[in-house]
One Martini backbone bead per residue (centre of mass of N, CA, C, O) as a GRO file, in nm:
protein
  305
    1MET     BB    1   2.213  -2.494  -0.751
    2GLU     BB    2   2.292  -2.154  -0.768
    3LEU     BB    3   2.232  -1.821  -0.735
    4ARG     BB    4   2.462  -1.729  -0.926
    5HIS     BB    5   2.352  -1.873  -1.175
    6LEU     BB    6   2.095  -1.705  -1.195
    7ARG     BB    7   2.235  -1.431  -1.222
    8TYR     BB    8   2.385  -1.490  -1.476
    9PHE     BB    9   2.144  -1.559  -1.657
   10VAL     BB   10   1.980  -1.295  -1.620
   11THR     BB   11   2.201  -1.104  -1.727
   12VAL     BB   12   2.222  -1.217  -2.012
   13VAL     BB   13   1.932  -1.167  -2.093
   14GLU     BB   14   1.930  -0.852  -2.035
   15GLU     BB   15   2.196  -0.792  -2.218
   16GLN     BB   16   2.230  -0.983  -2.477
   17SER     BB   17   2.530  -1.055  -2.352
   18ILE     BB   18   2.819  -1.191  -2.247
   19THR     BB   19   3.007  -0.947  -2.234
   20LYS     BB   20   2.820  -0.750  -2.075
   21ALA     BB   21   2.767  -0.940  -1.838
   22ALA     BB   22   3.061  -0.968  -1.745
   23GLU     BB   23   3.101  -0.667  -1.681
   24LYS     BB   24   2.867  -0.644  -1.472
   25LEU     BB   25   2.986  -0.898  -1.292
   26CYS     BB   26   3.303  -0.898  -1.283
   27ILE     BB   27   3.382  -1.113  -1.510
   28ALA     BB   28   3.486  -1.337  -1.714
   29GLN     BB   29   3.376  -1.478  -2.002
   30PRO     BB   30   3.452  -1.783  -1.989
   31PRO     BB   31   3.330  -1.851  -1.704
   32LEU     BB   32   3.042  -1.768  -1.780
   33SER     BB   33   2.999  -1.973  -2.007
   34ARG     BB   34   3.045  -2.223  -1.827
   35GLN     BB   35   2.809  -2.168  -1.626
   36ILE     BB   36   2.584  -2.184  -1.836
   37GLN     BB   37   2.645  -2.472  -1.931
   38LYS     BB   38   2.610  -2.603  -1.653
   39LEU     BB   39   2.313  -2.524  -1.623
   40GLU     BB   40   2.212  -2.675  -1.871
   41GLN     BB   41   2.304  -2.956  -1.778
   42GLU     BB   42   2.138  -2.963  -1.517
   43LEU     BB   43   1.857  -2.915  -1.673
   44GLY     BB   44   1.851  -3.035  -1.979
   45ILE     BB   45   1.877  -2.753  -2.142
   46LEU     BB   46   1.828  -2.489  -2.358
   47LEU     BB   47   1.862  -2.133  -2.314
   48PHE     BB   48   2.023  -2.082  -2.585
   49GLU     BB   49   2.086  -1.980  -2.890
   50ARG     BB   50   2.303  -2.064  -3.127
   51GLY     BB   51   2.472  -1.808  -3.300
   52THR     BB   52   2.351  -1.539  -3.168
   53ARG     BB   53   2.305  -1.181  -3.255
   54PRO     BB   54   2.183  -1.135  -3.019
   55VAL     BB   55   2.101  -1.299  -2.758
   56LYS     BB   56   1.886  -1.587  -2.754
   57VAL     BB   57   1.601  -1.718  -2.617
   58THR     BB   58   1.444  -1.977  -2.538
   59GLU     BB   59   1.150  -2.096  -2.441
   60ALA     BB   60   1.265  -2.230  -2.188
   61GLY     BB   61   1.429  -1.982  -2.100
   62LYS     BB   62   1.191  -1.791  -2.053
   63PHE     BB   63   1.061  -1.954  -1.831
   64PHE     BB   64   1.312  -1.961  -1.641
   65TYR     BB   65   1.348  -1.657  -1.610
   66GLU     BB   66   1.088  -1.587  -1.456
   67HIS     BB   67   1.166  -1.771  -1.207
   68ALA     BB   68   1.443  -1.654  -1.143
   69VAL     BB   69   1.348  -1.370  -1.071
   70GLN     BB   70   1.167  -1.456  -0.837
   71ILE     BB   71   1.385  -1.587  -0.662
   72LEU     BB   72   1.569  -1.337  -0.634
   73THR     BB   73   1.355  -1.150  -0.516
   74HIS     BB   74   1.276  -1.319  -0.265
   75THR     BB   75   1.560  -1.330  -0.147
   76ALA     BB   76   1.600  -1.025  -0.111
   77GLN     BB   77   1.351  -0.980   0.068
   78ALA     BB   78   1.424  -1.180   0.293
   79THR     BB   79   1.687  -1.044   0.371
   80SER     BB   80   1.572  -0.765   0.438
   81MET     BB   81   1.367  -0.859   0.653
   82ALA     BB   82   1.570  -0.995   0.844
   83GLN     BB   83   1.735  -0.738   0.901
   84ARG     BB   84   1.500  -0.573   1.019
   85ILE     BB   85   1.418  -0.766   1.247
   86SER     BB   86   1.704  -0.760   1.392
   87ALA     BB   87   1.689  -0.418   1.412
   88VAL     BB   88   1.409  -0.333   1.566
   89ASN     BB   89   1.510  -0.258   1.858
   90LYS     BB   90   1.592   0.040   1.763
   91ILE     BB   91   1.376   0.059   1.512
   92VAL     BB   92   1.054   0.187   1.394
   93ARG     BB   93   0.889   0.180   1.086
   94ILE     BB   94   0.608   0.392   0.993
   95GLY     BB   95   0.350   0.366   0.783
   96TYR     BB   96   0.133   0.624   0.626
   97VAL     BB   97  -0.161   0.782   0.576
   98SER     BB   98  -0.250   1.109   0.597
   99SER     BB   99  -0.554   1.081   0.698
  100LEU     BB  100  -0.468   0.947   0.982
  101LEU     BB  101  -0.396   1.220   1.130
  102TYR     BB  102  -0.720   1.265   1.187
  103ALA     BB  103  -0.720   1.038   1.362
  104LEU     BB  104  -0.560   0.798   1.594
  105LEU     BB  105  -0.255   0.779   1.530
  106PRO     BB  106  -0.116   0.990   1.715
  107GLN     BB  107  -0.204   0.848   1.981
  108ILE     BB  108  -0.067   0.579   1.929
  109ILE     BB  109   0.225   0.682   1.898
  110TYR     BB  110   0.247   0.826   2.168
  111MET     BB  111   0.200   0.574   2.343
  112PHE     BB  112   0.431   0.404   2.234
  113ARG     BB  113   0.658   0.599   2.319
  114HIS     BB  114   0.584   0.604   2.624
  115ARG     BB  115   0.599   0.289   2.680
  116TYR     BB  116   0.867   0.267   2.456
  117PRO     BB  117   1.155   0.443   2.484
  118ASP     BB  118   1.364   0.224   2.351
  119ILE     BB  119   1.196   0.289   2.091
  120ASP     BB  120   1.235   0.398   1.784
  121VAL     BB  121   1.046   0.633   1.578
  122GLU     BB  122   0.949   0.628   1.228
  123LEU     BB  123   0.780   0.838   1.006
  124ILE     BB  124   0.613   0.734   0.688
  125GLU     BB  125   0.487   0.844   0.412
  126CYS     BB  126   0.248   0.595   0.275
  127GLY     BB  127   0.087   0.434   0.065
  128THR     BB  128  -0.078   0.145   0.061
  129ARG     BB  129   0.050   0.031  -0.197
  130ASP     BB  130   0.355   0.099  -0.106
  131GLN     BB  131   0.370  -0.069   0.160
  132ILE     BB  132   0.422  -0.348   0.049
  133GLU     BB  133   0.708  -0.296  -0.066
  134ALA     BB  134   0.826  -0.167   0.195
  135LEU     BB  135   0.804  -0.427   0.362
  136LYS     BB  136   0.975  -0.616   0.181
  137THR     BB  137   1.240  -0.409   0.185
  138GLY     BB  138   1.247  -0.258   0.485
  139LYS     BB  139   1.143   0.048   0.504
  140ILE     BB  140   0.919  -0.089   0.673
  141ASP     BB  141   0.724  -0.246   0.958
  142LEU     BB  142   0.464  -0.067   0.934
  143GLY     BB  143   0.109  -0.032   0.815
  144PHE     BB  144  -0.115   0.239   0.763
  145GLY     BB  145  -0.436   0.190   0.605
  146ARG     BB  146  -0.730   0.170   0.354
  147LEU     BB  147  -0.697  -0.055   0.157
  148ARG     BB  148  -0.793  -0.345  -0.044
  149LEU     BB  149  -0.512  -0.540  -0.010
  150THR     BB  150  -0.309  -0.809  -0.152
  151ASP     BB  151  -0.045  -1.036  -0.013
  152PRO     BB  152   0.132  -1.319   0.067
  153SER     BB  153   0.365  -1.147   0.245
  154ILE     BB  154   0.109  -1.004   0.378
  155LYS     BB  155  -0.036  -0.889   0.680
  156ARG     BB  156  -0.382  -0.803   0.757
  157LEU     BB  157  -0.550  -0.577   0.984
  158LEU     BB  158  -0.866  -0.508   1.080
  159LEU     BB  159  -0.964  -0.234   1.286
  160ARG     BB  160  -1.164  -0.046   1.101
  161LYS     BB  161  -1.487   0.103   1.004
  162GLU     BB  162  -1.497   0.400   0.853
  163ARG     BB  163  -1.702   0.635   0.809
  164LEU     BB  164  -1.866   0.826   0.578
  165LYS     BB  165  -1.881   1.163   0.455
  166LEU     BB  166  -2.052   1.461   0.356
  167ALA     BB  167  -1.920   1.738   0.196
  168ILE     BB  168  -2.059   2.071   0.236
  169HIS     BB  169  -2.201   2.351   0.198
  170LYS     BB  170  -2.393   2.540   0.418
  171ASN     BB  171  -2.582   2.634   0.143
  172HIS     BB  172  -2.663   2.372   0.050
  173HIS     BB  173  -2.937   2.181  -0.045
  174LEU     BB  174  -2.838   1.917   0.133
  175THR     BB  175  -2.887   2.025   0.433
  176GLU     BB  176  -3.164   1.873   0.483
  177TYR     BB  177  -2.973   1.600   0.568
  178TYR     BB  178  -2.816   1.651   0.835
  179GLU     BB  179  -2.992   1.466   1.033
  180SER     BB  180  -3.077   1.202   0.853
  181GLY     BB  181  -2.921   1.171   0.605
  182ILE     BB  182  -2.760   0.995   0.318
  183TYR     BB  183  -2.765   0.873  -0.005
  184LEU     BB  184  -2.583   0.811  -0.287
  185SER     BB  185  -2.832   0.823  -0.485
  186GLN     BB  186  -2.869   1.152  -0.412
  187ILE     BB  187  -2.567   1.250  -0.565
  188LEU     BB  188  -2.529   1.192  -0.883
  189ASP     BB  189  -2.571   1.509  -0.991
  190GLU     BB  190  -2.314   1.586  -0.863
  191ALA     BB  191  -2.018   1.739  -0.790
  192ILE     BB  192  -1.743   1.515  -0.732
  193PHE     BB  193  -1.477   1.503  -0.522
  194SER     BB  194  -1.164   1.342  -0.568
  195TYR     BB  195  -0.904   1.149  -0.393
  196PRO     BB  196  -0.614   1.125  -0.519
  197THR     BB  197  -0.339   1.146  -0.778
  198THR     BB  198  -0.225   0.896  -0.717
  199PRO     BB  199  -0.148   0.597  -0.766
  200LYS     BB  200  -0.317   0.324  -0.848
  201PRO     BB  201  -0.465   0.252  -0.586
  202ASN     BB  202  -0.703   0.461  -0.403
  203PHE     BB  203  -0.939   0.653  -0.260
  204ALA     BB  204  -1.086   0.709  -0.526
  205THR     BB  205  -1.128   0.406  -0.602
  206ALA     BB  206  -1.282   0.331  -0.345
  207VAL     BB  207  -1.525   0.514  -0.397
  208GLN     BB  208  -1.599   0.402  -0.674
  209SER     BB  209  -1.652   0.106  -0.570
  210ILE     BB  210  -1.902   0.177  -0.406
  211PHE     BB  211  -2.080   0.262  -0.634
  212THR     BB  212  -2.053  -0.004  -0.794
  213GLU     BB  213  -2.166  -0.192  -0.572
  214LEU     BB  214  -2.451  -0.020  -0.592
  215GLY     BB  215  -2.506   0.058  -0.900
  216LEU     BB  216  -2.357   0.340  -0.942
  217VAL     BB  217  -2.346   0.661  -1.147
  218PRO     BB  218  -2.173   0.924  -1.158
  219LYS     BB  219  -2.167   1.216  -1.356
  220LYS     BB  220  -1.936   1.387  -1.165
  221MET     BB  221  -1.594   1.321  -1.145
  222ILE     BB  222  -1.334   1.497  -0.959
  223GLU     BB  223  -0.989   1.499  -0.968
  224VAL     BB  224  -0.765   1.565  -0.699
  225ARG     BB  225  -0.479   1.582  -0.524
  226GLU     BB  226  -0.622   1.651  -0.233
  227ILE     BB  227  -0.818   1.703   0.043
  228HIS     BB  228  -0.780   2.013   0.071
  229MET     BB  229  -0.869   2.082  -0.214
  230ALA     BB  230  -1.148   1.957  -0.203
  231LEU     BB  231  -1.253   2.127   0.043
  232GLY     BB  232  -1.197   2.405  -0.082
  233LEU     BB  233  -1.402   2.370  -0.316
  234VAL     BB  234  -1.645   2.323  -0.137
  235SER     BB  235  -1.616   2.598   0.018
  236SER     BB  236  -1.670   2.746  -0.278
  237GLY     BB  237  -1.920   2.582  -0.421
  238GLU     BB  238  -1.830   2.347  -0.646
  239GLY     BB  239  -1.911   2.099  -0.445
  240ILE     BB  240  -1.849   1.766  -0.338
  241CYS     BB  241  -1.747   1.527  -0.063
  242LEU     BB  242  -1.578   1.236   0.033
  243ILE     BB  243  -1.509   1.137   0.376
  244PRO     BB  244  -1.371   1.065   0.646
  245GLU     BB  245  -1.490   1.128   0.949
  246THR     BB  246  -1.218   1.246   1.084
  247ALA     BB  247  -1.173   1.476   0.857
  248SER     BB  248  -1.374   1.689   0.988
  249ASP     BB  249  -1.130   1.813   1.174
  250ILE     BB  250  -0.993   2.020   0.987
  251GLY     BB  251  -1.175   2.302   0.981
  252MET     BB  252  -1.319   2.417   0.747
  253LYS     BB  253  -1.490   2.655   0.613
  254ASN     BB  254  -1.839   2.627   0.533
  255LEU     BB  255  -1.881   2.336   0.655
  256VAL     BB  256  -2.066   2.030   0.624
  257TYR     BB  257  -2.169   1.704   0.767
  258ILE     BB  258  -2.300   1.404   0.625
  259PRO     BB  259  -2.439   1.122   0.670
  260ILE     BB  260  -2.398   0.795   0.543
  261LEU     BB  261  -2.626   0.519   0.500
  262ASP     BB  262  -2.460   0.330   0.361
  263LEU     BB  263  -2.298   0.042   0.452
  264GLU     BB  264  -2.060   0.067   0.226
  265ALA     BB  265  -1.973   0.357   0.358
  266TYR     BB  266  -1.641   0.284   0.398
  267SER     BB  267  -1.315   0.288   0.567
  268PRO     BB  268  -1.054   0.091   0.592
  269ILE     BB  269  -0.852   0.012   0.878
  270SER     BB  270  -0.509  -0.093   0.861
  271LEU     BB  271  -0.262  -0.344   0.947
  272SER     BB  272   0.070  -0.397   0.827
  273VAL     BB  273   0.266  -0.700   0.788
  274ARG     BB  274   0.480  -0.937   0.793
  275ASN     BB  275   0.394  -1.261   0.774
  276MET     BB  276   0.668  -1.376   0.954
  277ASP     BB  277   0.646  -1.166   1.174
  278GLN     BB  278   0.757  -1.191   1.542
  279SER     BB  279   0.778  -0.926   1.663
  280SER     BB  280   0.733  -0.742   1.961
  281TYR     BB  281   0.600  -0.474   1.836
  282ILE     BB  282   0.321  -0.579   1.751
  283PRO     BB  283   0.172  -0.624   2.026
  284LYS     BB  284   0.234  -0.335   2.124
  285ILE     BB  285   0.071  -0.177   1.910
  286LEU     BB  286  -0.198  -0.325   1.965
  287ASP     BB  287  -0.229  -0.228   2.256
  288CYS     BB  288  -0.246   0.074   2.183
  289ILE     BB  289  -0.488   0.060   2.001
  290GLN     BB  290  -0.685  -0.057   2.209
  291ALA     BB  291  -0.662   0.173   2.416
  292VAL     BB  292  -0.758   0.405   2.233
  293PHE     BB  293  -1.027   0.284   2.149
  294LYS     BB  294  -1.140   0.265   2.435
  295ASP     BB  295  -1.129   0.572   2.498
  296GLU     BB  296  -1.327   0.616   2.225
  297ASN     BB  297  -1.545   0.390   2.196
  298ILE     BB  298  -1.401   0.167   2.005
  299ASN     BB  299  -1.418  -0.102   1.808
  300MET     BB  300  -1.194  -0.361   1.769
  301LEU     BB  301  -1.155  -0.597   1.526
  302HIS     BB  302  -0.910  -0.777   1.443
  303GLU     BB  303  -0.897  -0.873   1.127
  304ASP     BB  304  -0.821  -1.085   0.891
  305ILE     BB  305  -0.729  -0.990   0.523
   0.00000   0.00000   0.00000
């Protein structure tokens, strides 16, 4: 069985017509019909019901179609990843979530560029969820994100558990907890802004999952487009907001930040790479991460997740 036979079969299923499939594949109809028959003979099953228009797939054919699509998808991804790995000596594309620009990512990238001037670096803003597909298709080579996501073809290293803080207006009644810190159970009656409005899962769902893990139900969660809008509304006295600790450096006026005492209130910072990628840039970026963390007196976890 050849990959082209799978492509032929998948195209016929999706076009529901031998004629349309032949046109799409740029081959004549008779050879395509013969290749489909040859595939059926090799498998020992009927893939299509005879004499039906549009073409109908048998139950066995439906099952085989699902697996054929997976095989073709994995083959395309493997090809793309192999091409990226072979070309990575020239350029490394790094995906990142925007909130990490307020953390240590800029220092890490600056050090990487300084240490390895022969490697070009391209930064691409990319949500954690989208980084998985971007790594598979070769659009990026490394991904810095925050969410707890898994995929068998992606390896993720947990670098740090960044604490969350509560952003409030400087005249808010919760400022009495500025020194002592606060538990999430104490803010359930407040209007809480969450962000972003990008496709889920995102940071908003991560925050919601922390409440759920603690068995808490906030009365009013308001989702806004991004962190600056959330903090701007907090600065206007409209409500409160949970943010990663480093995002407090944004410097918006009239805000104070209160430590959250719940152990579960953290945002994981992770590095994602292709599972079988053995490229030399991976240990190099890890060395830079470790050096920056050491300068900042932060323990680097480096745990597989």
